[in-house]
C-alpha positions as CSV (number, residue, x, y, z in Angstrom):
1,D,-132.8,-12.9,-51.7
2,T,-132.6,-11.7,-55.3
3,T,-130.0,-10.0,-57.5
4,V,-131.4,-7.8,-60.2
5,G,-129.2,-7.7,-63.3
6,D,-125.5,-7.1,-63.3
7,S,-125.8,-3.7,-61.8
8,G,-125.0,-4.8,-58.2
9,V,-128.5,-4.1,-57.0
10,E,-129.9,-6.7,-54.6
11,L,-133.4,-7.1,-53.3
12,S,-132.4,-8.6,-50.0
13,R,-135.8,-8.8,-48.3
14,D,-139.4,-8.7,-49.5
15,L,-142.0,-9.6,-46.9
16,A,-145.7,-8.9,-46.8
17,A,-148.7,-9.8,-44.7
18,S,-152.1,-9.4,-46.5
19,L,-155.8,-10.0,-45.9
20,R,-157.4,-11.8,-48.8
21,V,-161.2,-11.8,-49.5
22,G,-162.8,-13.7,-52.3
23,F,-166.1,-14.9,-53.7
24,V,-167.1,-17.8,-55.8
25,A,-167.7,-16.4,-59.3
26,T,-168.7,-19.8,-60.8
27,P,-168.6,-23.3,-59.2
28,R,-165.0,-23.7,-60.4
29,V,-163.7,-20.0,-60.3
30,L,-162.8,-18.0,-57.1
31,A,-162.1,-14.3,-57.6
32,F,-160.3,-12.5,-54.8
33,G,-158.8,-9.2,-53.8
34,K,-156.0,-8.6,-51.2
35,V,-154.5,-5.7,-49.3
36,G,-151.8,-5.6,-46.7
37,Y,-148.4,-4.3,-45.4
38,A,-145.1,-4.8,-47.2
39,T,-141.5,-4.2,-46.4
40,T,-138.6,-4.4,-48.8
41,R,-134.9,-4.0,-48.4
42,I,-132.7,-3.0,-51.3
43,E,-128.9,-3.0,-51.3
44,T,-126.6,-1.4,-53.9
45,L,-122.8,-1.0,-53.7
46,G,-122.9,-2.2,-50.0
47,V,-125.4,0.4,-48.9
48,G,-128.9,-0.7,-47.9
49,A,-132.3,0.9,-47.4
50,A,-135.6,-0.4,-46.2
51,F,-138.9,0.7,-47.6
52,E,-142.4,0.1,-46.2
53,G,-145.7,0.4,-48.0
54,V,-149.1,-1.1,-49.0
55,R,-149.5,-4.1,-51.2
56,F,-152.8,-4.7,-53.0
57,G,-154.0,-6.7,-55.9
58,G,-156.3,-9.5,-56.9
59,G,-156.7,-12.6,-59.0
60,L,-158.5,-15.8,-59.9
61,E,-158.3,-19.4,-58.9
62,F,-159.6,-22.1,-61.3
63,A,-160.4,-25.5,-59.8
64,A,-158.9,-27.9,-62.3
65,T,-159.8,-30.9,-60.1
66,P,-161.4,-31.1,-56.6
67,N,-157.9,-31.0,-55.1
68,T,-155.9,-28.9,-57.6
69,Y,-156.2,-25.3,-58.7
70,I,-154.5,-23.0,-61.2
71,S,-154.1,-19.4,-60.1
72,A,-153.2,-16.0,-61.7
73,E,-152.6,-12.9,-59.6
74,Y,-151.5,-9.3,-60.0
75,Q,-150.2,-7.2,-57.1
76,R,-148.9,-3.7,-56.7
77,T,-146.7,-2.4,-53.9
78,E,-146.8,1.4,-53.2
79,Y,-144.0,2.6,-51.0
80,E,-144.1,5.5,-48.5
81,Q,-142.5,8.8,-49.2
82,N,-143.7,8.8,-52.8
83,I,-140.7,6.8,-54.0
84,G,-142.9,4.8,-56.4
85,G,-143.8,1.2,-56.4
86,R,-143.5,-2.2,-58.1
87,D,-145.8,-4.5,-60.0
88,A,-145.8,-8.3,-60.0
89,A,-147.8,-10.8,-61.9
90,M,-147.8,-14.5,-60.8
91,V,-149.2,-17.8,-62.0
92,G,-149.3,-20.9,-59.9
93,V,-150.6,-24.4,-59.3
94,G,-151.9,-25.3,-55.8
95,F,-153.0,-28.5,-54.1
96,R,-155.6,-28.9,-51.4
97,F,-155.4,-31.8,-49.1
């Protein structure tokens, strides 16, 4: 649940289910691509609309230690009915146990 700026526009739902496939590029680097379904609901001035589309992207995971990794990922969501899309870039830290 996110509010975008002071314009009264709210991103009230952003859900996705994706398939991710990767390969070991080096012993410490995993490269991956992903594709899946996304649904987003946007509300402005009390009126809401839901949009569906395809989410795709890719990224890298670097094994900092055997149980810790650092990741960077880009993803694009293209919505139906030619209304455009959105881009997102993410960085993160993960732990394997």
